N, C-alpha and C positions, 0 to 999 in steps of 0.2 A: 418111718424108715430114716436111717442116717444118710443124708445126702452128701456125696463126696465133695461138692462145691461149697457146702455150707457148714457141715460139722455138727449141726443140731439134728434133733429128731423132727424132721419136717413132716407135716401131714401130707399124706398122698393126695388128698382131696379136701377142699372146703366147699361144702354144698349149702347153698342158700335156698331155703324153702319158704314159699309164701303159704300162709294158713289156708285151710279149707274154706269152702263157701260158708259165710256167716249170715245171720239174719239182717245185718246192716247191708250186705252185698245184695240181698234179696229186696229189701225195702228201706230206703233212707229214713222212713219214719221211725224206725227202731231207735235211732239216736235221740229222738225227742223225749223218750221216757226211760231209757236205759243208759247208764254211763258207758262210754266207749269201751273201757277195759272189761266190762261185763257182758258185752255182746257175744252170744253163743253162736256155735255152728248151727246150720240148718238141720232139721230132723233127718235121721237116716232114711226114713220111709217117704220123704218128700218125692213126688213124682218128677220124672226127668232124669237127666244124667247126674250120677253121683260125683260130687267134687269135694268130698269130705276128706279123702285120704289120698296122698300122692301115689303115683305109680310106685310099686315096691322098690325101695332104694337098695335093698339087699342085692338085687340083680346087677348093680353097678360094681359091686365089690367081689370080684371073682377069685382073687388070689387067696390062698390059704393064709390063715393067721391075721386076718384084718380085724380091726376093732373100731368102734365108733364112740364119739363123745359129743354130747349135745349142749348147745346154748339155746335158750328159749326166752322169747319175750314173755312177760308176766301176764299178758292179756288172756282172757278165758278162751278165745278162739285159737290162740296159738298153743296154749296148754293142751286143749283138746286134740289139736292136730298132732302134737307131740305124742300123745297117748295112742293115736291112731297109727302113727309111724312105728311106735315101739312094738306093735303087733307083728312087724315083719322081721324082728330080730330075736335071736336067742339071748337069754340073759348073759351068757358068757361072752357075747360080742360087745356088750354095752359097758364101757368103762365108768361112765357117769354122766351127769347132767347138771347144768348150772342155770338158774333163773337170772336173767341179765336185763335190768331195767333200761340200759342204754340202747337196747335194740328194739324198744317198744315202737308203737305206731306214732306217726306224726300227731301232735296234739292239735285238735281242731277247736279247742274251747271245752266248755262243760256240756250241759244239755244243748242239743242243737235244734233250733227252730227251722223247720224244713224250708220255708220260703226265703228266710234270711240267708240260710246257708247257700241256697241256689244263687242268690245275688252275689254273695261273697265269692263263690267259685267263678262266676262270670268275671268279676273284677281280677281274680288271680290270672285268668287267661290274658287279660289286657296288660297286667303289670309284669308278668313273668313268673313261672311256676317255682323257680328255685328261691328267689328273694321275697316273694309274697308272704307276709306273716298273717296268719288268721287272727282275728280279734280274740283275745284271751287265750291264744294258742301259739303255735310255732310256725316258722317257715322251714323249708327244706334245708336252708343254710344252717338253721339251729340244729336240725337232725344231723347235718354233716358234722358239726362240732362234737356232739356226744358220740356218734359212731366213730369218729377219729380217736376219741378217748378209749372206746371199747377196743379198738384195734391195737392200741398200745398195750392194753392189758392182755389181749390175745397173744401178742408176740412175746410178752414176758412168760405167759403160760407155756408157750412152745419152747423158749430158750431154757427155761428152768425145769422142763419136763414135768409140769404139774399134772399132766394127763397120765403120768405113770405108765407110759407105754413101753413095751418090750421092743428093743431095736429090730427084732426079727418080724414084727408086725407092721402092717400098713395102718396108720392112723388116719381116720376120716372124721373131720369136724363137720357136724351138721348144725346149721343155724336156722332155727325155726322163727320166722319173723314176719315182716309185713312188706307190701309191695314197694312203697317209696323208700323204706329203710334199706331194703336189699338193693335198690338201684343206687342209693347214696353210697353204700358199702362198696359196690363195684366202681363207682366214680372215684372214691378215695383211693382204692387199691391200685387202680390202673391209671391214676392221675388224669382222668378226663376232665375237660373244661365244663364250665356252666353251660355253654351253648351245646355241647355234646350231651350233657345230662338231659337238657330239655327236649332233645330229640328221641329219648328212650321211651319205649312203651312199657307200661306196667305188666309184670307177670300176672297170669291168670291164677285163680285159686288153685292151690295144690301144685302149681308149676314150680320147677326148681332149676337153678343155674349151678353147674358144676365147674369149679376152678380146679384144674388138675395140674399136678406138679410135672413139669416137663423134664427132659433129659438133662438140661443144664442147670436146673434149680429155680427156674421162673415158673409162675403159675399162668395158665392160659385157659380161656373158655373154648378154644378151637380144638382141643384134644378130644373132648367128649362130644361137643356139639358140632353141627354141620354149619357151613357158611349160610345156607338158607335160614336156619334158625337164628343165626346172629343178625341177619338182615331184618327178620321179623321182629326182633327185639328193638330195632332202631339203630343198630350200629352202622356207621358209614363204611364205605369201602376202605378208607384209610384205617379206621379202628379195627376192621377185620384183619387187614394185613398185619397190623401190630400184634393181634392175638396169635396169628400164625407164626410170626417172628418169635414171640415169647415161648411157643411150644418147644423150640429148639435152642433158645438163647442161653448163654451162660449167666449165672447170677452176677449182677453188677454190670453187665454190658449195657451199652447205651445204643438205643435204636436211632441212628442219625437220620433215617428216612421218615421218622415220626414228626410231622410238622408241629403238633402242639407242644413239643418239648422246646422249641426254639423259633422256627421260621414264622409260625402263625402269629407271633406277637410283634413282628417288626415289618415295616414297609420295605426295608432294604438295608444293606450295609455298605460301608465304603469299600471300594474295589480292593484296596490293599492298604495296610498300615505300616508296610515295610519302611517307608520313608520317614516315619514319625520318629522324632528324637526321644531319647529316654526321659527328657524333662518335659515332654509335651502331653503329660496326662491331663485329662479334663478336670478342671477345678470348678465346682459350683460357686456362683457368685454369692 
């Protein structure tokens, strides 16, 4: 849809989907013999609740004329989840799909020795989940860098209408990825701090997060999701209020009540600088 405050064909929704239940989720021992990118989903006939396929996403897209475009991690479990999702859509609804390596899982190294990985993850809890780098692997900060690069490409795709969307249609971008990668994407998009990121809970298998375009041109999680859901994901009261504000904010507006945009970084300010002379600028020694 062409948004009056932006001028570009903005997606109506950006939907982040975590892959279905994989053999690695069922048993960490799978990583000792199978490369991470080849870990498959669990069999369809496995006893217990099915978590291979997300709830039908087509139910979110009620308006006539909507279309979807997919970005997918190249891992086996995300590709399989994408195929499961595709069964919910008619061919005429799907514009296209792109395999995107930058939204892959956090790299934990190569083949994983189970007992060693247990100790490494214990060390991560002591060190901090965002900056801890796995031996021969990545930190969440490394994932942040490549997700940031992906988002730049995503915006170019939107601005140049590389999705070839008709202005009369609602465009929905569905990103099939991984738990940490999805959290990092939200962190980057909404400018959350490292401290806020480390309070977030990982989405479950097949769970999704819907960023929906608000009336003023900002995206918000609070349009589709309830406040209770946001709390369950680990968002603080201030983060939830910011999401509510975004649901109605005009593109480019500044939320002055959002403390992590300014106040959280300072202990205090001078009461007034009105009496400072024009030549009193601070000069570093």
